[in-house]
VEXKEVEX-861949 format. One record per residue (C-alpha): x, y, z; residue number from 1; residue in one letter. Coordinates in nm, 3 decimals, decimal comma, padded with zeros to 5 digits. Example, Ala and Ser with C-alpha at 12.3 -4.5 7.8 and 13.67 -1.06 7.14 Angstrom:
<rs>
@x=01,230 | y=-00,450 | z=00,780 | n=1 | res=A
@x=01,367 | y=-00,106 | z=00,714 | n=2 | res=S
</rs>
This chain:
<rs>
@x=00,219 | y=03,722 | z=03,270 | n=1 | res=M
@x=00,427 | y=03,810 | z=02,964 | n=2 | res=R
@x=00,430 | y=03,543 | z=02,688 | n=3 | res=L
@x=00,676 | y=03,490 | z=02,443 | n=4 | res=R
@x=00,606 | y=03,577 | z=02,083 | n=5 | res=N
@x=00,587 | y=03,240 | z=01,932 | n=6 | res=H
@x=00,563 | y=03,353 | z=01,569 | n=7 | res=V
@x=00,935 | y=03,394 | z=01,585 | n=8 | res=L
@x=00,971 | y=03,021 | z=01,627 | n=9 | res=T
@x=00,796 | y=02,982 | z=01,295 | n=10 | res=A
@x=01,086 | y=03,143 | z=01,112 | n=11 | res=V
@x=01,320 | y=02,874 | z=01,224 | n=12 | res=M
@x=01,180 | y=02,662 | z=00,935 | n=13 | res=V
@x=01,090 | y=02,691 | z=00,588 | n=14 | res=A
@x=00,900 | y=02,527 | z=00,294 | n=15 | res=G
@x=00,548 | y=02,360 | z=00,267 | n=16 | res=L
@x=00,383 | y=02,105 | z=00,481 | n=17 | res=L
@x=00,348 | y=01,767 | z=00,275 | n=18 | res=A
@x=-00,022 | y=01,649 | z=00,277 | n=19 | res=T
@x=00,043 | y=01,292 | z=00,301 | n=20 | res=T
@x=00,307 | y=01,056 | z=00,492 | n=21 | res=I
@x=00,386 | y=00,723 | z=00,424 | n=22 | res=G
@x=00,457 | y=00,419 | z=00,658 | n=23 | res=G
@x=00,237 | y=00,503 | z=00,940 | n=24 | res=A
@x=-00,092 | y=00,276 | z=01,036 | n=25 | res=S
@x=-00,344 | y=00,257 | z=01,289 | n=26 | res=A
@x=-00,185 | y=00,076 | z=01,567 | n=27 | res=S
@x=-00,466 | y=00,099 | z=01,837 | n=28 | res=F
@x=-00,802 | y=00,105 | z=01,667 | n=29 | res=Q
@x=-01,071 | y=00,080 | z=01,914 | n=30 | res=G
@x=-00,843 | y=00,134 | z=02,213 | n=31 | res=Q
@x=-00,769 | y=00,433 | z=02,412 | n=32 | res=D
@x=-00,455 | y=00,623 | z=02,300 | n=33 | res=T
@x=-00,289 | y=00,959 | z=02,339 | n=34 | res=V
@x=-00,093 | y=01,160 | z=02,089 | n=35 | res=S
@x=00,220 | y=01,377 | z=02,145 | n=36 | res=F
@x=00,491 | y=01,579 | z=01,985 | n=37 | res=V
@x=00,862 | y=01,505 | z=01,993 | n=38 | res=R
@x=01,104 | y=01,758 | z=01,907 | n=39 | res=Y
@x=01,495 | y=01,684 | z=01,894 | n=40 | res=D
@x=01,618 | y=02,023 | z=01,820 | n=41 | res=G
@x=01,595 | y=01,974 | z=01,445 | n=42 | res=A
@x=01,280 | y=01,777 | z=01,353 | n=43 | res=D
@x=00,923 | y=01,726 | z=01,511 | n=44 | res=T
@x=00,719 | y=01,415 | z=01,478 | n=45 | res=R
@x=00,379 | y=01,301 | z=01,617 | n=46 | res=I
@x=00,367 | y=00,977 | z=01,807 | n=47 | res=F
@x=00,088 | y=00,791 | z=01,954 | n=48 | res=E
@x=00,103 | y=00,549 | z=02,266 | n=49 | res=M
@x=-00,133 | y=00,404 | z=02,507 | n=50 | res=R
@x=-00,186 | y=00,601 | z=02,831 | n=51 | res=P
@x=00,042 | y=00,376 | z=03,026 | n=52 | res=N
@x=00,338 | y=00,463 | z=02,797 | n=53 | res=G
@x=00,355 | y=00,142 | z=02,597 | n=54 | res=T
@x=00,342 | y=00,050 | z=02,228 | n=55 | res=E
@x=00,459 | y=00,390 | z=02,119 | n=56 | res=E
@x=00,411 | y=00,443 | z=01,732 | n=57 | res=H
@x=00,502 | y=00,722 | z=01,496 | n=58 | res=K
@x=00,213 | y=00,858 | z=01,303 | n=59 | res=V
@x=00,350 | y=01,185 | z=01,144 | n=60 | res=F
@x=00,681 | y=01,332 | z=01,052 | n=61 | res=G
@x=00,934 | y=01,442 | z=01,012 | n=62 | res=P
@x=00,829 | y=01,653 | z=00,702 | n=63 | res=T
@x=01,087 | y=01,890 | z=00,542 | n=64 | res=K
@x=01,016 | y=02,246 | z=00,626 | n=65 | res=G
@x=00,746 | y=02,201 | z=00,891 | n=66 | res=S
@x=00,735 | y=02,250 | z=01,248 | n=67 | res=F
@x=00,465 | y=02,081 | z=01,465 | n=68 | res=V
@x=00,369 | y=02,265 | z=01,788 | n=69 | res=Y
@x=00,076 | y=02,056 | z=01,937 | n=70 | res=A
@x=-00,135 | y=01,746 | z=01,858 | n=71 | res=S
@x=-00,459 | y=01,604 | z=01,982 | n=72 | res=A
@x=-00,599 | y=01,236 | z=01,928 | n=73 | res=M
@x=-00,948 | y=01,227 | z=01,814 | n=74 | res=A
@x=-01,218 | y=01,044 | z=02,037 | n=75 | res=P
@x=-01,227 | y=00,753 | z=01,755 | n=76 | res=D
@x=-00,859 | y=00,714 | z=01,764 | n=77 | res=G
@x=-00,831 | y=00,743 | z=01,394 | n=78 | res=R
@x=-00,722 | y=01,098 | z=01,353 | n=79 | res=R
@x=-00,490 | y=01,345 | z=01,493 | n=80 | res=V
@x=-00,529 | y=01,725 | z=01,484 | n=81 | res=A
@x=-00,216 | y=01,928 | z=01,497 | n=82 | res=F
@x=-00,092 | y=02,275 | z=01,457 | n=83 | res=S
@x=00,221 | y=02,309 | z=01,221 | n=84 | res=A
@x=00,405 | y=02,597 | z=01,061 | n=85 | res=S
@x=00,556 | y=02,611 | z=00,708 | n=86 | res=D
@x=00,781 | y=02,881 | z=00,814 | n=87 | res=G
@x=00,530 | y=03,170 | z=00,756 | n=88 | res=I
@x=00,232 | y=03,089 | z=00,989 | n=89 | res=Q
@x=00,081 | y=02,816 | z=01,199 | n=90 | res=F
@x=-00,215 | y=02,646 | z=01,057 | n=91 | res=D
@x=-00,432 | y=02,349 | z=01,178 | n=92 | res=L
@x=-00,426 | y=01,989 | z=01,000 | n=93 | res=F
@x=-00,617 | y=01,681 | z=01,072 | n=94 | res=V
@x=-00,417 | y=01,367 | z=01,001 | n=95 | res=K
@x=-00,601 | y=01,025 | z=00,939 | n=96 | res=R
@x=-00,373 | y=00,751 | z=01,073 | n=97 | res=I
@x=-00,243 | y=00,532 | z=00,807 | n=98 | res=G
@x=-00,393 | y=00,786 | z=00,544 | n=99 | res=G
@x=-00,371 | y=01,147 | z=00,431 | n=100 | res=G
@x=-00,364 | y=01,491 | z=00,593 | n=101 | res=T
@x=-00,616 | y=01,762 | z=00,540 | n=102 | res=K
@x=-00,548 | y=02,135 | z=00,605 | n=103 | res=Q
@x=-00,851 | y=02,274 | z=00,795 | n=104 | res=I
@x=-00,726 | y=02,637 | z=00,821 | n=105 | res=T
@x=-00,542 | y=02,879 | z=00,600 | n=106 | res=D
@x=-00,553 | y=03,210 | z=00,764 | n=107 | res=T
@x=-00,289 | y=03,470 | z=00,633 | n=108 | res=P
@x=-00,176 | y=03,712 | z=00,925 | n=109 | res=G
@x=-00,302 | y=03,464 | z=01,198 | n=110 | res=R
@x=-00,175 | y=03,159 | z=01,363 | n=111 | res=N
@x=-00,370 | y=02,860 | z=01,517 | n=112 | res=E
@x=-00,252 | y=02,664 | z=01,819 | n=113 | res=Y
@x=-00,345 | y=02,400 | z=02,085 | n=114 | res=S
@x=-00,627 | y=02,210 | z=01,894 | n=115 | res=P
@x=-00,859 | y=01,982 | z=02,092 | n=116 | res=M
@x=-01,154 | y=01,780 | z=01,992 | n=117 | res=W
@x=-01,511 | y=01,779 | z=02,102 | n=118 | res=S
@x=-01,617 | y=01,443 | z=02,250 | n=119 | res=P
@x=-01,822 | y=01,361 | z=01,927 | n=120 | res=D
@x=-01,526 | y=01,425 | z=01,704 | n=121 | res=G
@x=-01,718 | y=01,675 | z=01,503 | n=122 | res=E
@x=-01,532 | y=01,981 | z=01,616 | n=123 | res=L
@x=-01,195 | y=02,113 | z=01,675 | n=124 | res=V
@x=-01,155 | y=02,381 | z=01,932 | n=125 | res=V
@x=-00,826 | y=02,594 | z=01,932 | n=126 | res=F
@x=-00,659 | y=02,921 | z=02,002 | n=127 | res=M
@x=-00,630 | y=03,173 | z=01,724 | n=128 | res=E
@x=-00,413 | y=03,492 | z=01,728 | n=129 | res=T
@x=-00,265 | y=03,761 | z=01,508 | n=130 | res=D
@x=00,031 | y=03,778 | z=01,765 | n=131 | res=E
@x=-00,024 | y=04,156 | z=01,833 | n=132 | res=V
@x=-00,379 | y=04,276 | z=01,886 | n=133 | res=T
@x=-00,601 | y=03,982 | z=01,979 | n=134 | res=Y
@x=-00,641 | y=03,614 | z=02,074 | n=135 | res=S
@x=-00,949 | y=03,388 | z=02,045 | n=136 | res=A
@x=-01,078 | y=03,058 | z=02,116 | n=137 | res=I
@x=-01,228 | y=02,929 | z=01,827 | n=138 | res=V
@x=-01,415 | y=02,634 | z=01,696 | n=139 | res=R
@x=-01,423 | y=02,465 | z=01,370 | n=140 | res=R
@x=-01,593 | y=02,163 | z=01,211 | n=141 | res=D
@x=-01,335 | y=01,891 | z=01,170 | n=142 | res=A
@x=-01,352 | y=01,935 | z=00,796 | n=143 | res=D
@x=-01,247 | y=02,294 | z=00,850 | n=144 | res=G
@x=-01,578 | y=02,449 | z=00,756 | n=145 | res=T
@x=-01,802 | y=02,669 | z=00,984 | n=146 | res=R
@x=-01,589 | y=02,887 | z=01,195 | n=147 | res=R
@x=-01,726 | y=03,017 | z=01,527 | n=148 | res=R
@x=-01,563 | y=03,245 | z=01,798 | n=149 | res=E
@x=-01,613 | y=03,120 | z=02,154 | n=150 | res=I
@x=-01,427 | y=03,408 | z=02,342 | n=151 | res=H
@x=-01,179 | y=03,682 | z=02,244 | n=152 | res=R
@x=-00,936 | y=03,910 | z=02,425 | n=153 | res=T
@x=-00,718 | y=04,210 | z=02,329 | n=154 | res=E
@x=-00,528 | y=04,160 | z=02,641 | n=155 | res=A
@x=-00,292 | y=03,859 | z=02,569 | n=156 | res=D
@x=-00,300 | y=03,502 | z=02,460 | n=157 | res=Y
@x=-00,584 | y=03,267 | z=02,556 | n=158 | res=L
@x=-00,437 | y=02,930 | z=02,646 | n=159 | res=L
@x=-00,505 | y=02,555 | z=02,615 | n=160 | res=F
@x=-00,869 | y=02,507 | z=02,533 | n=161 | res=P
@x=-01,034 | y=02,187 | z=02,637 | n=162 | res=S
@x=-01,381 | y=02,053 | z=02,568 | n=163 | res=V
@x=-01,592 | y=01,905 | z=02,853 | n=164 | res=S
@x=-01,693 | y=01,553 | z=02,838 | n=165 | res=P
@x=-02,059 | y=01,644 | z=02,769 | n=166 | res=D
@x=-01,951 | y=01,870 | z=02,481 | n=167 | res=G
@x=-02,117 | y=02,158 | z=02,624 | n=168 | res=Q
@x=-01,843 | y=02,373 | z=02,766 | n=169 | res=R
@x=-01,488 | y=02,497 | z=02,697 | n=170 | res=V
@x=-01,225 | y=02,538 | z=02,950 | n=171 | res=L
@x=-00,926 | y=02,757 | z=02,894 | n=172 | res=F
@x=-00,696 | y=03,006 | z=03,061 | n=173 | res=S
@x=-00,777 | y=03,391 | z=03,019 | n=174 | res=A
@x=-00,578 | y=03,698 | z=03,139 | n=175 | res=P
@x=-00,779 | y=03,883 | z=03,425 | n=176 | res=R
@x=-00,738 | y=04,255 | z=03,489 | n=177 | res=G
@x=-00,470 | y=04,329 | z=03,239 | n=178 | res=A
@x=-00,459 | y=04,716 | z=03,189 | n=179 | res=P
@x=-00,187 | y=04,657 | z=02,932 | n=180 | res=L
@x=-00,133 | y=04,358 | z=02,693 | n=181 | res=R
@x=00,073 | y=04,105 | z=02,870 | n=182 | res=G
@x=00,023 | y=04,228 | z=03,224 | n=183 | res=D
@x=-00,264 | y=04,023 | z=03,354 | n=184 | res=G
@x=-00,292 | y=03,713 | z=03,571 | n=185 | res=N
@x=-00,411 | y=03,405 | z=03,413 | n=186 | res=Y
@x=-00,715 | y=03,222 | z=03,573 | n=187 | res=D
@x=-00,945 | y=02,935 | z=03,446 | n=188 | res=L
@x=-01,252 | y=03,024 | z=03,258 | n=189 | res=M
@x=-01,517 | y=02,821 | z=03,091 | n=190 | res=T
@x=-01,784 | y=02,904 | z=02,838 | n=191 | res=K
@x=-02,037 | y=02,728 | z=02,654 | n=192 | res=T
@x=-01,949 | y=02,573 | z=02,314 | n=193 | res=I
@x=-02,166 | y=02,836 | z=02,151 | n=194 | res=D
@x=-01,983 | y=03,130 | z=02,333 | n=195 | res=G
@x=-02,221 | y=03,221 | z=02,614 | n=196 | res=T
@x=-02,238 | y=03,166 | z=02,985 | n=197 | res=G
@x=-01,900 | y=03,283 | z=03,106 | n=198 | res=R
@x=-01,778 | y=03,132 | z=03,432 | n=199 | res=R
@x=-01,440 | y=03,202 | z=03,618 | n=200 | res=W
@x=-01,328 | y=02,914 | z=03,822 | n=201 | res=L
@x=-01,019 | y=03,058 | z=03,996 | n=202 | res=T
@x=-00,932 | y=03,398 | z=04,100 | n=203 | res=E
@x=-00,580 | y=03,411 | z=04,233 | n=204 | res=T
@x=-00,262 | y=03,633 | z=04,208 | n=205 | res=P
@x=-00,091 | y=03,321 | z=04,039 | n=206 | res=T
@x=-00,132 | y=03,183 | z=03,698 | n=207 | res=N
@x=-00,360 | y=02,865 | z=03,661 | n=208 | res=E
@x=-00,312 | y=02,734 | z=03,299 | n=209 | res=I
@x=-00,317 | y=02,423 | z=03,088 | n=210 | res=A
@x=-00,635 | y=02,267 | z=03,236 | n=211 | res=G
@x=-00,813 | y=01,959 | z=03,116 | n=212 | res=D
@x=-01,154 | y=01,800 | z=03,223 | n=213 | res=W
@x=-01,154 | y=01,472 | z=03,417 | n=214 | res=S
@x=-01,346 | y=01,206 | z=03,200 | n=215 | res=P
@x=-01,667 | y=01,227 | z=03,431 | n=216 | res=D
@x=-01,669 | y=01,612 | z=03,401 | n=217 | res=G
@x=-01,643 | y=01,651 | z=03,764 | n=218 | res=D
@x=-01,309 | y=01,781 | z=03,807 | n=219 | res=R
@x=-01,048 | y=02,005 | z=03,615 | n=220 | res=V
@x=-00,668 | y=01,953 | z=03,657 | n=221 | res=A
@x=-00,415 | y=02,224 | z=03,572 | n=222 | res=F
@x=-00,089 | y=02,391 | z=03,633 | n=223 | res=L
@x=00,001 | y=02,686 | z=03,874 | n=224 | res=V
@x=00,281 | y=02,870 | z=03,715 | n=225 | res=E
@x=00,588 | y=02,963 | z=03,917 | n=226 | res=T
@x=00,961 | y=03,003 | z=03,819 | n=227 | res=F
@x=01,292 | y=02,845 | z=03,926 | n=228 | res=T
@x=01,642 | y=02,877 | z=03,802 | n=229 | res=K
@x=01,676 | y=02,515 | z=03,637 | n=230 | res=M
@x=01,928 | y=02,475 | z=03,354 | n=231 | res=T
@x=01,765 | y=02,252 | z=03,085 | n=232 | res=P
@x=01,922 | y=01,927 | z=03,011 | n=233 | res=F
@x=02,215 | y=01,947 | z=03,259 | n=234 | res=G
@x=02,534 | y=02,127 | z=03,135 | n=235 | res=R
@x=02,455 | y=02,155 | z=02,779 | n=236 | res=E
@x=02,171 | y=02,416 | z=02,730 | n=237 | res=P
@x=02,323 | y=02,513 | z=02,406 | n=238 | res=A
@x=02,202 | y=02,220 | z=02,245 | n=239 | res=L
@x=01,841 | y=02,371 | z=02,216 | n=240 | res=R
@x=01,827 | y=02,729 | z=02,072 | n=241 | res=P
@x=01,747 | y=03,010 | z=02,328 | n=242 | res=G
@x=01,728 | y=02,800 | z=02,649 | n=243 | res=L
@x=01,896 | y=03,040 | z=02,861 | n=244 | res=G
@x=01,710 | y=03,196 | z=03,160 | n=245 | res=G
@x=01,455 | y=03,071 | z=03,401 | n=246 | res=P
@x=01,244 | y=02,765 | z=03,331 | n=247 | res=V
@x=00,892 | y=02,725 | z=03,416 | n=248 | res=I
@x=00,808 | y=02,496 | z=03,712 | n=249 | res=E
@x=00,433 | y=02,425 | z=03,750 | n=250 | res=Q
@x=00,274 | y=02,218 | z=04,014 | n=251 | res=P
@x=-00,030 | y=02,013 | z=03,925 | n=252 | res=V
@x=-00,370 | y=02,077 | z=04,104 | n=253 | res=Y
@x=-00,725 | y=01,985 | z=04,048 | n=254 | res=S
@x=-01,066 | y=02,178 | z=04,149 | n=255 | res=I
@x=-01,421 | y=02,102 | z=04,113 | n=256 | res=R
@x=-01,538 | y=02,168 | z=03,748 | n=257 | res=S
@x=-01,771 | y=02,454 | z=03,898 | n=258 | res=E
@x=-01,471 | y=02,595 | z=04,101 | n=259 | res=G
@x=-01,344 | y=02,534 | z=04,462 | n=260 | res=G
@x=-01,227 | y=02,230 | z=04,633 | n=261 | res=G
@x=-00,863 | y=02,272 | z=04,526 | n=262 | res=K
@x=-00,621 | y=01,975 | z=04,588 | n=263 | res=Q
@x=-00,277 | y=01,918 | z=04,510 | n=264 | res=L
@x=-00,195 | y=01,633 | z=04,279 | n=265 | res=I
@x=00,168 | y=01,684 | z=04,248 | n=266 | res=T
@x=00,453 | y=01,945 | z=04,309 | n=267 | res=D
@x=00,763 | y=01,754 | z=04,155 | n=268 | res=K
@x=01,004 | y=01,978 | z=04,006 | n=269 | res=P
@x=01,024 | y=02,049 | z=03,625 | n=270 | res=G
@x=00,659 | y=02,005 | z=03,530 | n=271 | res=I
@x=00,554 | y=02,208 | z=03,209 | n=272 | res=N
@x=00,296 | y=02,211 | z=02,944 | n=273 | res=G
@x=-00,063 | y=02,073 | z=02,917 | n=274 | res=R
@x=-00,204 | y=01,840 | z=03,175 | n=275 | res=V
@x=-00,419 | y=01,554 | z=03,045 | n=276 | res=M
@x=-00,623 | y=01,304 | z=03,223 | n=277 | res=Y
@x=-00,591 | y=00,945 | z=03,124 | n=278 | res=T
@x=-00,907 | y=00,809 | z=02,970 | n=279 | res=P
@x=-00,991 | y=00,606 | z=03,274 | n=280 | res=D
@x=-00,963 | y=00,913 | z=03,483 | n=281 | res=G
@x=-00,735 | y=00,757 | z=03,743 | n=282 | res=K
@x=-00,414 | y=00,949 | z=03,637 | n=283 | res=R
@x=-00,296 | y=01,281 | z=03,500 | n=284 | res=V
@x=-00,017 | y=01,315 | z=03,238 | n=285 | res=M
@x=00,219 | y=01,603 | z=03,175 | n=286 | res=F
@x=00,568 | y=01,681 | z=03,052 | n=287 | res=S
@x=00,855 | y=01,702 | z=03,297 | n=288 | res=R
@x=01,195 | y=01,844 | z=03,233 | n=289 | res=L
@x=01,484 | y=01,654 | z=03,378 | n=290 | res=T
@x=01,859 | y=01,693 | z=03,339 | n=291 | res=S
@x=01,856 | y=01,472 | z=03,038 | n=292 | res=E
@x=01,527 | y=01,546 | z=02,845 | n=293 | res=S
@x=01,178 | y=01,671 | z=02,860 | n=294 | res=M
@x=00,947 | y=01,350 | z=02,887 | n=295 | res=D
@x=00,602 | y=01,249 | z=02,942 | n=296 | res=L
@x=00,501 | y=01,130 | z=03,310 | n=297 | res=F
@x=00,189 | y=01,045 | z=03,477 | n=298 | res=S
@x=00,075 | y=01,038 | z=03,845 | n=299 | res=T
@x=-00,249 | y=00,921 | z=04,036 | n=300 | res=P
@x=-00,512 | y=01,185 | z=04,060 | n=301 | res=V
@x=-00,472 | y=01,161 | z=04,439 | n=302 | res=G
@x=-00,105 | y=01,219 | z=04,428 | n=303 | res=G
@x=00,172 | y=00,952 | z=04,445 | n=304 | res=G
@x=00,470 | y=00,824 | z=04,268 | n=305 | res=V
@x=00,544 | y=00,963 | z=03,900 | n=306 | res=L
@x=00,550 | y=00,706 | z=03,626 | n=307 | res=K
@x=00,775 | y=00,783 | z=03,321 | n=308 | res=R
@x=00,589 | y=00,729 | z=02,997 | n=309 | res=L
@x=00,865 | y=00,813 | z=02,750 | n=310 | res=T
@x=01,232 | y=00,793 | z=02,785 | n=311 | res=E
@x=01,460 | y=01,005 | z=02,568 | n=312 | res=T
@x=01,781 | y=01,206 | z=02,559 | n=313 | res=T
@x=01,808 | y=01,576 | z=02,484 | n=314 | res=K
@x=01,455 | y=01,580 | z=02,337 | n=315 | res=T
@x=01,132 | y=01,760 | z=02,415 | n=316 | res=Y
@x=00,810 | y=01,517 | z=02,433 | n=317 | res=N
@x=00,489 | y=01,725 | z=02,518 | n=318 | res=A
@x=00,113 | y=01,736 | z=02,421 | n=319 | res=F
@x=00,170 | y=02,094 | z=02,331 | n=320 | res=D
@x=00,482 | y=02,293 | z=02,286 | n=321 | res=L
@x=00,316 | y=02,637 | z=02,330 | n=322 | res=F
@x=00,482 | y=02,804 | z=02,628 | n=323 | res=Q
@x=00,751 | y=02,556 | z=02,652 | n=324 | res=I
@x=00,990 | y=02,640 | z=02,356 | n=325 | res=L
@x=01,154 | y=02,953 | z=02,371 | n=326 | res=P
@x=01,204 | y=03,185 | z=02,066 | n=327 | res=T
</rs>
């Protein structure tokens, strides 16, 4: 699978990311929430909402000259980790809801994407890459100290890390059998939080990506990547730079967390991006591209009717825009 060079997207914007943002306050302290990124073709913002799609609330942005790629709500519901570019590189930040923003990486020549939290809120796990020679799954303390590499490859990107509910293992997608950079198929892999104990969960000719652990740790939900000729946002693809060509369509499956027991959750068309379980484990959430927009939806883990969580027009809504936005 050949992935896009996402560093080119960074040059769409310029300037410096501000360290504070006014007007936002904690709306759901002590209650389950999820955060996501909204991109309208000009600006990116971070929102939070209840997992059923109600009480949507902006917590960050827009900030002049920055582009936010992904966000993840901390387990305490009071902090959001996100990946943002200043037009030169993507770094990681932690925003305290109702407070300031702390930059936790500053790595010239490297980009950090797709942050996720450990269950105790002490660690942020993410993908790091120089866009050319390597990609790594890395963990840092939430204050930016003590970097530790969990897994590295020279073959291609490592995608969408997720930490198990007991905090002991990290799930991500890795290229398997790639003789040349960009030529491998993606399968699901886990390693311990300390970088040992590699375990492949899948071995298929398709690409298994964007996985998440169920809250009880028993299963993993993920996307299987296929392609279709869908035109984004109906008859007006020019509203989004570079949106020509095929659009990724990815049915959602789950397997046991040690591998096997594959079950289809939904194969509705237009599904993209990271899969996320709701905190009660009864539903999975994901982005879905329609003729009007890309919005967040959820469906029962056993399959069923999709529930729309956001409703926008000519806008992207996603937990993680990596692999979704063309360059």
